[in-house]
N, CA, C and O atoms as a DFTB+ gen file, in Angstrom:
404 C
 N C O
     1  1     -87.994      98.888     202.222
     2  2     -88.840      98.569     201.121
     3  2     -90.534      99.025     201.369
     4  3     -91.137      98.672     202.382
     5  1     -90.995      99.626     200.581
     6  2     -92.166     100.176     200.386
     7  2     -93.504      99.204     200.302
     8  3     -93.596      98.501     199.296
     9  1     -94.354      99.141     201.120
    10  2     -95.677      98.105     200.890
    11  2     -96.710      99.361     200.658
    12  3     -96.847     100.355     201.373
    13  1     -97.379      99.027     199.474
    14  2     -98.609     100.116     199.491
    15  2     -99.838      98.910     199.389
    16  3     -99.737      97.746     199.003
    17  1    -101.076      99.688     199.910
    18  2    -102.457      98.927     199.855
    19  2    -102.562      98.607     198.562
    20  3    -102.474      99.638     197.895
    21  1    -102.712      97.634     197.883
    22  2    -103.255      97.282     196.666
    23  2    -104.606      98.048     196.211
    24  3    -104.637      98.487     195.061
    25  1    -105.500      98.193     196.889
    26  2    -106.677      98.893     196.826
    27  2    -106.453     100.410     196.632
    28  3    -107.247     101.096     195.988
    29  1    -105.392     100.883     197.185
    30  2    -104.979     102.517     197.134
    31  2    -104.393     102.475     195.887
    32  3    -104.919     103.290     195.128
    33  1    -103.348     101.723     195.299
    34  2    -102.770     101.527     194.222
    35  2    -103.713     101.642     192.987
    36  3    -103.659     102.554     192.162
    37  1    -104.563     100.620     192.969
    38  2    -105.759     100.514     192.039
    39  2    -106.454     101.996     191.763
    40  3    -106.557     102.570     190.680
    41  1    -106.911     102.452     193.105
    42  2    -107.712     103.846     193.122
    43  2    -106.748     104.895     192.463
    44  3    -107.265     105.731     191.721
    45  1    -105.447     104.923     192.661
    46  2    -104.718     105.875     192.096
    47  2    -104.407     105.736     190.697
    48  3    -104.279     106.678     189.915
    49  1    -104.274     104.322     190.381
    50  2    -104.383     104.284     188.935
    51  2    -105.673     104.810     188.025
    52  3    -105.555     105.400     186.951
    53  1    -106.819     104.504     188.618
    54  2    -108.043     104.911     188.155
    55  2    -108.024     106.346     187.826
    56  3    -108.380     106.781     186.731
    57  1    -107.515     107.215     188.997
    58  2    -107.620     108.435     189.125
    59  2    -106.594     109.044     187.982
    60  3    -106.913     109.995     187.267
    61  1    -105.484     108.457     187.914
    62  2    -104.385     108.935     186.768
    63  2    -105.327     108.627     185.581
    64  3    -105.450     109.540     184.764
    65  1    -105.842     107.765     185.412
    66  2    -106.502     107.177     183.840
    67  2    -107.607     108.271     183.588
    68  3    -107.825     108.680     182.448
    69  1    -108.308     108.741     184.704
    70  2    -109.450     109.579     184.295
    71  2    -108.895     110.957     184.276
    72  3    -109.603     111.821     183.756
    73  1    -107.732     111.300     184.764
    74  2    -107.469     112.765     184.812
    75  2    -107.553     113.451     185.857
    76  3    -107.058     114.578     185.891
    77  1    -108.213     112.899     186.947
    78  2    -108.318     113.488     188.301
    79  2    -107.238     113.752     189.012
    80  3    -107.284     114.620     189.884
    81  1    -106.048     113.017     188.743
    82  2    -104.723     113.196     189.385
    83  2    -103.702     113.367     188.338
    84  3    -103.720     112.794     187.249
    85  1    -102.877     114.135     188.716
    86  2    -101.654     114.341     187.689
    87  2    -100.416     114.593     188.846
    88  3    -100.331     115.403     189.769
    89  1     -99.550     113.576     188.385
    90  2     -98.223     113.108     189.495
    91  2     -97.300     114.405     188.871
    92  3     -96.652     115.066     189.683
    93  1     -97.263     114.651     187.871
    94  2     -96.225     115.377     187.414
    95  2     -95.656     116.542     188.240
    96  3     -94.448     116.608     188.466
    97  1     -96.584     117.523     188.720
    98  2     -96.362     118.493     189.587
    99  2     -95.749     117.902     190.949
   100  3     -94.713     118.380     191.410
   101  1     -96.384     116.910     191.536
   102  2     -96.104     116.464     192.674
   103  2     -94.616     115.966     192.752
   104  3     -93.944     116.173     193.763
   105  1     -94.050     115.210     191.501
   106  2     -92.955     114.661     191.660
   107  2     -91.756     115.597     191.345
   108  3     -90.595     115.192     191.396
   109  1     -92.064     116.755     191.047
   110  2     -91.042     117.769     190.800
   111  2     -90.341     118.358     192.067
   112  3     -90.941     118.733     193.074
   113  1     -89.106     118.384     191.895
   114  2     -88.429     119.007     193.229
   115  2     -88.819     120.583     193.281
   116  3     -89.183     121.199     192.279
   117  1     -88.722     121.050     194.326
   118  2     -88.822     122.453     194.637
   119  2     -87.323     123.052     194.370
   120  3     -86.458     123.112     195.243
   121  1     -87.173     123.456     193.100
   122  2     -85.884     123.854     192.519
   123  2     -85.409     124.862     193.450
   124  3     -84.180     124.813     193.386
   125  1     -85.759     125.739     194.272
   126  2     -85.433     126.836     194.726
   127  2     -84.383     126.439     196.048
   128  3     -83.434     127.141     196.396
   129  1     -84.757     125.256     196.633
   130  2     -84.211     124.724     197.798
   131  2     -83.187     123.826     197.210
   132  3     -82.731     123.199     198.165
   133  1     -82.558     123.425     196.053
   134  2     -81.690     122.520     195.717
   135  2     -80.291     123.086     195.201
   136  3     -80.442     124.158     194.615
   137  1     -79.201     122.727     195.253
   138  2     -78.200     123.005     194.633
   139  2     -78.153     122.727     193.093
   140  3     -79.123     122.178     192.571
   141  1     -77.173     123.047     192.421
   142  2     -77.272     122.630     190.852
   143  2     -76.980     121.186     190.780
   144  3     -77.624     120.515     189.973
   145  1     -76.083     120.620     191.527
   146  2     -75.989     119.147     191.381
   147  2     -77.171     118.307     191.957
   148  3     -77.652     117.302     191.433
   149  1     -77.517     118.836     193.010
   150  2     -78.666     117.924     193.634
   151  2     -79.908     118.289     192.716
   152  3     -80.788     117.429     192.700
   153  1     -80.138     119.521     191.885
   154  2     -81.326     119.636     191.037
   155  2     -81.027     118.782     189.656
   156  3     -81.913     118.476     188.858
   157  1     -79.843     118.499     189.530
   158  2     -79.684     117.509     188.183
   159  2     -80.017     115.967     188.583
   160  3     -80.604     115.144     187.881
   161  1     -79.512     115.796     189.839
   162  2     -80.030     114.466     190.334
   163  2     -81.596     113.935     190.128
   164  3     -82.098     112.961     189.566
   165  1     -82.179     115.233     190.973
   166  2     -83.570     115.043     191.046
   167  2     -84.253     115.002     189.793
   168  3     -85.102     114.150     189.535
   169  1     -83.831     116.080     188.861
   170  2     -84.742     116.112     187.713
   171  2     -84.516     115.027     186.864
   172  3     -85.353     114.893     185.971
   173  1     -83.337     113.981     186.923
   174  2     -83.107     112.842     186.158
   175  2     -84.038     111.860     186.774
   176  3     -84.648     111.116     186.006
   177  1     -84.261     111.738     188.270
   178  2     -85.147     110.869     188.843
   179  2     -86.467     111.103     188.334
   180  3     -87.214     110.231     187.891
   181  1     -86.748     112.506     188.434
   182  2     -88.220     112.980     188.015
   183  2     -88.615     112.383     186.437
   184  3     -89.717     111.933     186.124
   185  1     -87.505     112.495     185.605
   186  2     -87.748     111.947     184.172
   187  2     -87.968     110.544     184.209
   188  3     -88.870     110.055     183.527
   189  1     -87.214     109.817     184.960
   190  2     -87.221     108.621     185.003
   191  2     -88.404     107.937     185.734
   192  3     -88.687     106.743     185.638
   193  1     -89.059     108.871     186.483
   194  2     -90.583     108.562     187.215
   195  2     -91.498     108.852     186.051
   196  3     -92.485     108.156     185.815
   197  1     -91.186     109.777     185.412
   198  2     -92.360     110.072     184.609
   199  2     -92.465     109.279     183.265
   200  3     -93.465     109.261     182.548
   201  1     -91.328     108.649     183.035
   202  2     -91.507     107.369     182.079
   203  2     -91.766     106.183     182.722
   204  3     -92.139     105.281     181.972
   205  1     -91.671     105.894     183.997
   206  2     -92.249     104.634     184.406
   207  2     -93.808     104.871     184.566
   208  3     -94.634     103.995     184.312
   209  1     -94.118     106.110     185.001
   210  2     -95.605     106.428     184.944
   211  2     -96.303     106.281     183.835
   212  3     -97.371     105.669     183.829
   213  1     -95.725     106.882     182.662
   214  2     -96.039     106.852     181.216
   215  2     -96.213     105.036     180.872
   216  3     -97.216     104.526     180.371
   217  1     -95.294     104.497     181.181
   218  2     -95.241     102.907     180.688
   219  2     -96.175     102.477     181.560
   220  3     -97.022     101.798     180.980
   221  1     -96.365     102.594     182.705
   222  2     -97.424     101.988     183.465
   223  2     -98.987     102.451     183.083
   224  3     -99.954     101.714     183.274
   225  1     -99.065     103.716     182.544
   226  2    -100.425     104.049     181.917
   227  2    -100.558     103.335     180.671
   228  3    -101.657     102.883     180.349
   229  1     -99.429     103.175     179.860
   230  2     -99.703     102.345     178.709
   231  2    -100.335     101.101     178.921
   232  3    -101.337     100.656     178.361
   233  1     -99.517     100.513     179.940
   234  2     -99.744      99.073     180.395
   235  2    -101.229      98.891     180.768
   236  3    -101.918      98.021     180.237
   237  1    -101.743      99.825     181.790
   238  2    -103.004      99.948     182.148
   239  2    -103.948     100.090     180.933
   240  3    -104.898      99.321     180.783
   241  1    -103.692     101.001     180.144
   242  2    -104.555     100.960     178.829
   243  2    -104.956      99.761     178.034
   244  3    -106.079      99.439     177.646
   245  1    -103.481      99.000     177.826
   246  2    -103.666      97.921     177.304
   247  2    -104.482      96.718     177.946
   248  3    -105.189      95.933     177.313
   249  1    -104.231      96.714     179.485
   250  2    -105.048      95.588     180.183
   251  2    -106.530      96.079     179.999
   252  3    -107.343      95.218     179.664
   253  1    -106.936      97.262     180.166
   254  2    -108.350      97.799     180.108
   255  2    -108.906      97.136     178.641
   256  3    -109.930      96.476     178.469
   257  1    -108.035      97.479     177.797
   258  2    -108.417      97.079     176.354
   259  2    -108.755      95.655     176.439
   260  3    -109.893      95.227     176.251
   261  1    -107.642      94.866     176.756
   262  2    -107.910      93.332     176.711
   263  2    -109.100      93.057     177.525
   264  3    -109.779      92.095     177.163
   265  1    -109.502      93.752     178.610
   266  2    -110.440      93.144     179.391
   267  2    -111.696      93.572     178.820
   268  3    -112.686      92.860     178.992
   269  1    -111.783      94.679     178.140
   270  2    -112.960      94.883     177.458
   271  2    -113.508      94.043     176.421
   272  3    -114.676      93.730     176.191
   273  1    -112.239      93.689     175.742
   274  2    -112.427      92.540     174.474
   275  2    -112.960      91.337     175.123
   276  3    -113.944      90.765     174.652
   277  1    -112.217      90.824     176.434
   278  2    -112.705      89.543     176.917
   279  2    -114.235      89.680     177.421
   280  3    -115.050      88.773     177.253
   281  1    -114.457      90.557     177.876
   282  2    -115.954      90.917     178.246
   283  2    -117.018      90.798     177.052
   284  3    -118.072      90.163     177.028
   285  1    -116.456      91.557     176.122
   286  2    -117.469      91.317     174.748
   287  2    -117.572      89.908     174.295
   288  3    -118.599      89.377     173.875
   289  1    -116.294      89.304     174.432
   290  2    -116.518      87.867     173.873
   291  2    -117.427      87.129     174.903
   292  3    -118.304      86.329     174.578
   293  1    -117.109      87.499     176.226
   294  2    -117.974      86.651     177.087
   295  2    -119.637      86.941     176.941
   296  3    -120.456      86.032     177.086
   297  1    -119.945      88.072     176.692
   298  2    -121.335      88.502     176.125
   299  2    -121.710      87.775     175.039
   300  3    -122.782      87.176     175.108
   301  1    -120.971      87.690     173.923
   302  2    -121.208      86.995     172.764
   303  2    -121.460      85.532     173.030
   304  3    -122.391      84.984     172.438
   305  1    -120.620      84.780     173.968
   306  2    -120.729      83.500     174.159
   307  2    -122.151      83.284     175.087
   308  3    -122.813      82.276     174.843
   309  1    -122.548      84.075     175.978
   310  2    -123.548      83.971     176.756
   311  2    -124.775      84.119     175.808
   312  3    -125.786      83.459     176.050
   313  1    -124.733      84.853     174.872
   314  2    -125.808      85.280     173.918
   315  2    -126.322      83.883     173.228
   316  3    -127.465      83.439     173.120
   317  1    -124.974      83.319     172.773
   318  2    -125.373      82.008     172.006
   319  2    -125.587      80.959     172.907
   320  3    -126.309      80.076     172.444
   321  1    -125.155      80.762     174.139
   322  2    -125.614      80.044     175.097
   323  2    -127.182      79.996     175.413
   324  3    -127.863      78.998     175.652
   325  1    -127.633      81.529     175.342
   326  2    -128.931      81.532     175.704
   327  2    -129.927      80.858     174.612
   328  3    -130.941      80.192     174.821
   329  1    -129.339      81.225     173.411
   330  2    -130.103      81.047     172.062
   331  2    -130.005      79.322     172.137
   332  3    -131.028      78.673     171.919
   333  1    -129.041      78.805     172.377
   334  2    -128.920      77.190     172.349
   335  2    -129.962      76.596     173.510
   336  3    -130.565      75.527     173.422
   337  1    -130.023      77.463     174.525
   338  2    -130.910      77.037     175.617
   339  2    -132.463      77.020     175.367
   340  3    -133.278      76.185     175.758
   341  1    -132.673      78.193     174.591
   342  2    -134.195      78.355     174.295
   343  2    -134.406      77.317     173.071
   344  3    -135.511      76.790     172.940
   345  1    -133.506      77.064     172.305
   346  2    -133.688      76.082     171.164
   347  2    -134.004      74.376     171.816
   348  3    -134.756      73.527     171.338
   349  1    -133.177      74.289     172.984
   350  2    -133.309      73.001     173.505
   351  2    -134.616      72.750     174.331
   352  3    -135.198      71.683     174.527
   353  1    -134.903      73.916     174.730
   354  2    -136.460      74.107     175.733
   355  2    -137.608      73.872     174.743
   356  3    -138.665      73.283     174.970
   357  1    -137.248      74.373     173.743
   358  2    -138.381      74.122     172.658
   359  2    -138.393      72.773     172.049
   360  3    -139.488      72.238     171.875
   361  1    -137.404      72.213     171.736
   362  2    -137.167      70.908     171.464
   363  2    -137.605      69.896     172.565
   364  3    -138.070      68.806     172.231
   365  1    -137.476      70.210     173.743
   366  2    -138.084      69.410     174.926
   367  2    -139.459      69.419     175.113
   368  3    -140.031      68.426     175.561
   369  1    -140.154      70.619     174.765
   370  2    -141.561      70.690     174.887
   371  2    -142.241      70.108     173.692
   372  3    -143.417      69.747     173.756
   373  1    -141.516      70.007     172.582
   374  2    -142.078      69.236     171.503
   375  2    -142.072      67.767     171.666
   376  3    -142.932      67.061     171.137
   377  1    -140.972      67.231     172.498
   378  2    -140.756      65.833     172.757
   379  2    -141.845      65.322     173.723
   380  3    -142.455      64.253     173.709
   381  1    -141.926      66.376     174.568
   382  2    -143.159      65.818     175.900
   383  2    -144.330      65.856     175.249
   384  3    -145.184      64.996     175.466
   385  1    -144.523      66.875     174.352
   386  2    -146.001      66.910     173.689
   387  2    -146.304      65.649     172.789
   388  3    -147.410      65.145     172.592
   389  1    -145.359      65.339     172.401
   390  2    -145.260      64.142     171.289
   391  2    -145.663      62.827     172.385
   392  3    -146.527      61.994     172.109
   393  1    -145.058      62.823     173.353
   394  2    -145.025      61.558     174.248
   395  2    -146.267      61.511     174.969
   396  3    -146.697      60.438     175.395
   397  1    -147.036      62.888     175.179
   398  2    -148.382      62.680     175.854
   399  2    -149.305      62.411     174.710
   400  3    -150.414      62.025     175.079
   401  1    -149.150      62.508     173.491
   402  2    -150.200      62.144     172.562
   403  2    -150.530      60.695     172.208
   404  3    -151.434      60.445     171.411
């Protein structure tokens, strides 16, 4: 069983997303060193791995988009909270002024 450091996996995912790393060449077998049968098996494995990477990239893109939407919603909620806090502070100032009068 392989264990990977989560930080390294996230760094690789970011590098893949930014285009800094392309796994396609690294995953391809060295065809000159393989028999026809072995080449066929490895190429099928490469194809499966490419599909997995594409699916993971799509999932990452979906998660990033969802995260962005959530951040935007939080910013809107924060702005609304700030407006309400300002209104309450103004009302409190008015109340205190009327009590002092």
